[in-house]
N, C-alpha and C positions, 0 to 999 in steps of 0.2 A: 932616429924620432926625437924632435921637441916638442915637450906636450909645452901646452901656457891655453890661459883664458881671453887674455890678451884684450880684456877689455877695455882699455885706454893703452891705444899701444904706444910706446915712449922708444927713446934710442938705448935701453937697456935689455929691450928685444931682439933691437936690431943688435947690438955687438952679441950678446949670448947664439942669436943664427950665422953670424960672421965668425966665431971663433969655432963652431958647431962644424961647419962648410968644411974646415981646415979635416974633417975625419970624414966625411962622402957625402954621398946625399943627403937632401932632409927633406924627413916626409915632418910636415906639424902637426900633432895630436891635439885639434884647438876644442876645446871644452863649448859642447852645445849649452845654449840658453837655458834651458828647462835644471840644468843640474848646478849651473851657477844661479839660480835660483832657489834652490834647495838647500846649497849650501851655504853660499854668504847670504842667500835671506834679502836679494833684490836682483831685477832685470837687470841685464848689463845694457849700456848706455846705445852701445850697438848689436845689432842681432849677429846669429850665426852667419849668415851671409855674407851680411854686410864685413864684419869680422875675416871672414875669410879670405872676401874679395881685396881687401890690402893686405893680407898677408902672403898672396899670391903674385904679388905684385912685387916682392922684395926680392930679389936679385939669387938670395942666396935660397929659396925655396920650391921644391922641386914637386911638391903637392901637399894639401890640407885635406887632412880627415878628420871627422865627426869623432869625439871620444867621451868618455864619461870624466867625473872628478878626478878620481885616481887611474894611474894606469898601471896592468900586470900583466903578466907573461902571456894570456891570453891573445890580449891585445897587441902584441908584440908578434907573435905568431901570425897572427891573423894579417899584419899588412908586414910580414918578412923584415923585421925591423932586425937588425944586427947589437945596434947598442941604443937605450936609453937617455941623452942626453938632457941633464936639471941643473938649477941651481943649488946652491947649498942647504935649499931650506923643505930639499925632495921629502916628500910622505910617502912616496909610492912603490909600494910593495913587490919587488920584481927581482932576480934573481944579483947576489951582489955582482958574477962575470958579466952583465950585461950594463952596468949601470956606469955612467961617466958625470963627472961633478964638477962645475965650473962655479967659481965663487961669484956670487951678484954683482951687478954694478952697485956701490953704492951711492947712498942717497938719491935714489929713486926707487917710486915703485906708483903701480896705480892706484891702491888705498890710500896713498899719501897722495897726490895727484886730486882724486876727488874729491878729498877732504877740502883742500885747498880752492878746488871748484865749487864747492860750496860755504861762501864763507860767511851767509847767513845763520848757517847752524851751528857754525862756531864760534861766534857772539853771543851765543843765548846759554843766559845765564843759567845753571845749574842749582836748583829747590829741590831741597829735599822732603817731599809730601809727607809726613807720620800720621794724616788723617785717612780715615779709612776711603778713598776714592774723592775723584780722581786720583791715580796717582802718578809717583813720578816714571816718566818714560825715557826711551832711550833715544839717541838723536836721530839716527834709521828709523824710527815712529815717528818720529818730527817730522823727519824730511820727506818721506813718506807722501807727506800730502803737497808737496809743490810739484804738480803733474797740470799737462795740458785740461784746458777747462774742455770738457765734453759733456754731451747732452745724455744723459742718465738713461734716457730710452734706447739709446745706441747699444746692440748686441755687445760691443764691446767691454761696456759698464756691467750689461746684464752675467757676465759671464765671472767678473771681478763677486758679484755681490752671489752667484752658485759657487762661487770656490767660499766664498765666508759663509754662507750655508753651512754646505756640506761640511767641512775643517768644523765649525763647531759641534756639530752633532757627534761627531768622530769623538771628541773627548770626553762624552758618556754616554754616548750609547749608539745604536747599529742604523746608518741610513738608511737599512734596507724596511726596517720598523718603526723610527722617528723621524722627523723632519725640524729644521730650523726654521721661523717666522722669524723676520726681520722688521721692527720698526724706526722712523726716527724718532727718538726720544729718549727719557732718562731709564733709570727700570723702573721707577713708580710707574709710568706710561705703562709697560708690558706686564707690571704685575695687576693695574687698572684693567686691561684687556682682556688676563684672561679669569677675572671674578666679572665683569660685566658680558664675557661671552658663554664661558660655560656652565653655568648652574641655571638649572630650568626653572622658570619663575613657581613652580610649585613643590619644588626642592628647597633644602636647606645645608649651607655653608658650614662647619664647624670650624672653629678661628682658635686654633693656639695666640693666647697674647700673652708671651714672655715678656715683651719689651717695646719699644718705638715703634718696632715696623710690622710685629705682628698687632697692634692698635691702628698701622697705617691703613690696614686691612678691613680694620671694623669698621675705621671712618668711611673708603670707600662704598661699603656694601650698605653703611646708613646711609650715604649719598645716595646709591641708585637704586637702595628700598628691597634689597636683596633679604630676603630670609636667613638669617644669618644665628650662632648661636656662639657668645665667646666665652672661651675655656681659659680661664686668668689662672694661670703659673708663674712661677718665682722667677723673677730676671736673671739670677745665678744659682740657681738650682735643675738640675736634670725635671722633666714631665715628669706626673706622676702618670705613669701609663696605667693600671687600674683606674685610677678616677678618671683618666680621658676614656676609657673603655664601657666605662658606666656609661657615659655620657651618651656615649654613641648608643649603646643597647636601650636607650629610655628614649630617644627617640625616631619613629620606623622612616621618616622622611630625608635624612640626614644624606648625601648625594657626595658630599666632596669636604677634604679635612684639606686645609689649609695652615701650611705654617714655614717658618724662618729656618732656615739652615745652619746655618753664623748667624746670630743675634747681633747685628752691628751694633746693637745697644751696649753691650759688655763683653762680647767674644765669648759669650755662650755657645756652645755647639750641642744642638739637637740631635738625636740618632735618628737617620732614617732608618736605616737594619730595622730597629723596632716600629718605628711608626707605617715603612711599608710593611710589615708583616700584617699589622693590627691593620690597616688599609682592606688587604686581599682579606682578611678573614672574613670582611664585615662589607664585601663588595663595594665601596667607595672611593673616589678617585681622588687620590693624593697631590696636592697642589704644593710644590716648593721653592720658596723667594731665595735663591742660592745666588743672592748678588756679591754675597762677600766671600763664598766659596769656591764658586764653580773658575776651574782652573788652575786652584790650586788643592783642595781637599777631594780625595776619589770622592767619586760619584757613579755609581751605574745603575740608570735609571731602569732596566728592566727586572735586573735582578730586587733594586728596593723599590720596584711597585709606583716608579711615580709616573703620573700620567702627562701631568704640564709643570714644565721648569721654566723661572725666568731669571733672567741674570743681565748683566751690561756689558759695554764694551773698556769701562775703566775702570774694572778694578784690578782684580789679577791678572786679565789678561794682557795687560799693561799696555792698553790704547787707550784713544782720545774720547773723553765723553761724545754722547752724541748718539749712539746706537743703543735701543735696547730689543732682546731678543727674546723669544718661547720657545721652548724645545716640548715639543708633544710626541705622544704616539700617536701614529697614522690612522690608527681607526678610531681613536678618539676624539680627531679633530674630523674627521668624515661626520661623524658621529652629531658634528654642531649645525650640521647644513638643519638640521631640526628647531634649532631655538635662533628664536629672535634675537639679536645682539640687542645690548643695552647702551652701545655707542656704535658712531658712523664710522670715526678715522681712527677706533683702536676694535674694530670687528675683528677677532681671529680668523674665525672663519673667512674671509674675504678677502683677508688679505693674504691665507694660506693659499685658498683657489686661484686667484690674481697669480702670485709667486710659480703654482707650477703651469702656468700656463704661458705665460708671458719670460718668466724668471727677472719679474720688475715688481716696486712697491709698487699698491696702488698709487700713491701722492710722494710728491719729491721728497728722493732721500739724501741725507746730509754726504755730498761725495766725497768729501773728502778726508772726512771721518772714516768709511769706509773704505779708503785705500789704507787710511793710519792702522785699522782693524785689521786690515788682509795682511799688512807688514808685523803687526805684532803676533798674530796667530802662526804665521812663518817661525818668529822667533821663538815662541812658547814650543814648536814641535822641534825646535833645534834643541830650548835645553832640556825637553821633557817636562810633564806635569807633576812628576815623580820628584824628580830635580829641585825643580822649582819651588815643589813643598817643603823639601829638604833644608835650601837655600832659607825658606823663610821662616821653618821651625829653629833653625840656627841662630837667626836673628831673633825669633823670640826667646830662645833660652840666656843668649845674654844680657836682652833687654830684661829679665823679670830674674835672676840672677843679682843683679846689678841695682832694679829696684832694692831688693831683702838688704843688699849690703847699704843702700842708704838709708834704712830705716822706713818706706813704703812699703804699701800695701795694695794691691788687685784685686777686682769683687771676686772673680771665678776662680773657684780651686781648678789644679790642672790639669784631673781626670776630666771635667767636663769642659778644660779650656778648647777653643779653636786653633791658639797659635797662631791668631794672624789680627785679633784686634785686642787690647787690652786694654783695661778701666778701671783706672788707677787714682787711690783717693788722695786727697788735694791736702795737706798739711792746713789746721787752721791759719798760722801766719800769711800764707801763698795767697796770694789776690791773682785769679786766673786769668784776666786780660791783662795784667802787669808780665806774669810769665811769659804765654803767646807773644805779647809784642815784643819781649827779649829775645826767644827762637826766630822771632820772625826776621828780625836786624842781621840775626845771623842765619838766615837761608835754610831754617827751618820752621816745617809747620804742625801745630799740635792743637787737638781739637775739643773741642768743653765735651762734658758728660752730659748724657740725655733723664737721667734715673733721679728724680726729685728726692728721693730720700737717700742720696748720699752724694756727696760732694766731690765731685770727680772730674778728671781730663782723660782722652784717649788720646790711646798710642797704637797704629795701624803697622807692621814691617810687612810692608806690600810695597808693588812697583819694582822698578829697577834699584832697587836699594842694597846692599846687602850688611854683614853682619860690622863692616868698617864702617858704616853710616852711622849705624846705633852705636859702634864706639866712641862715635865723636861728637854723637847728640848725647850718651849718657857723663861723659865730660864738663859741658857746659848745663849738663842738669844740676853736675857739683854743682858747679860755680856758680849757679844760681841759689843752690839751694844757700850755699854759706853764706855768699854775701848775703 
């Protein structure tokens, strides 16, 4: 057996087969499409049947059989194989006595051919986005948007959205109890969808305001004349839970509690375990804006008693901007049928109901952005949320250690920090606009602060960057400060 994926068949494959033919009849173990997608993160240019047909036409090949990515002894036994022949990059776990290794043909591989075939992606400059979203993306996410034009009402595209919806849910909840509702729009759009759809006209929403994004929910409530109570809290200190509980006790018509998980203004992390217990105790629905935490920080919607969670495609999930989504308890969604939505486009129940029936958004979706989101999800699954969080933490630790060495301070104390977004105080002698322009000319983007009482700028260590990029940023920062 010679095992291969042969996504782009080239002379290296033929040479391997020719040499293997000297040892006997050849059965090609050809990797199936689903395994290539799972391991490599893309659909092969030619599907399994097409690749099989080409290989069967090569005179050295007796038979082609479907296999998984890795070959084991059971595969060999199933097809009565004497030896597995592979290049010197073998990672199959089989008995040594059944393995024959041949050197690879130098200077050719499918991956390099694929890169050369898509010169458009090789010419894209890589910018290091240290703003809190959209984030730096991989070339494969960018390239995934280059697809044949398709009407989004086709079943094929419906399957793309169904995949995206289910996989987004799995990150924080069980698909049997929770569902993801997709919208074309920013994160703000889906927060507004929740606020305008879930609060009954005779009830009140309690909103924790400890930053610009908590304030944004206040502004939405005012605009739509939704009864609300503002709970003002420090942008850099933890929420006073006793005082918050006191507010809940003092009002009998509070039905919802809204909070930002990772307040993007400062990087303050609000404790969802504690807020979930509080909402459970008083039988109120917890609404969480998780824009800057979803797909990086651990979230368990059922355990933390979260009824509605809002996030978007362009932050920790490392996709493109343009898709916002709500993940919600299915029973809570069904209960919305009796509430008159305050918005037409952003009606959460109608969007949910339509997707259940047809696997379609009610209105035209951002097609290419959803293909990019699908690819970003595949890459997130490959890396793992836990490992992504570890990568972010490593970058944050290097950043904050270096800031201290440079004599710079940041607002939120480490024990209350998300380790994702850091709000850094600007020395009096530094002009932010000048500093921003300096970094922008070097391929780095930094972001202004949002708290009036502090002169700050923000650094987000999210996206397709790592500690090496942070190290380069610190070198430039030191040069700028010295200058």
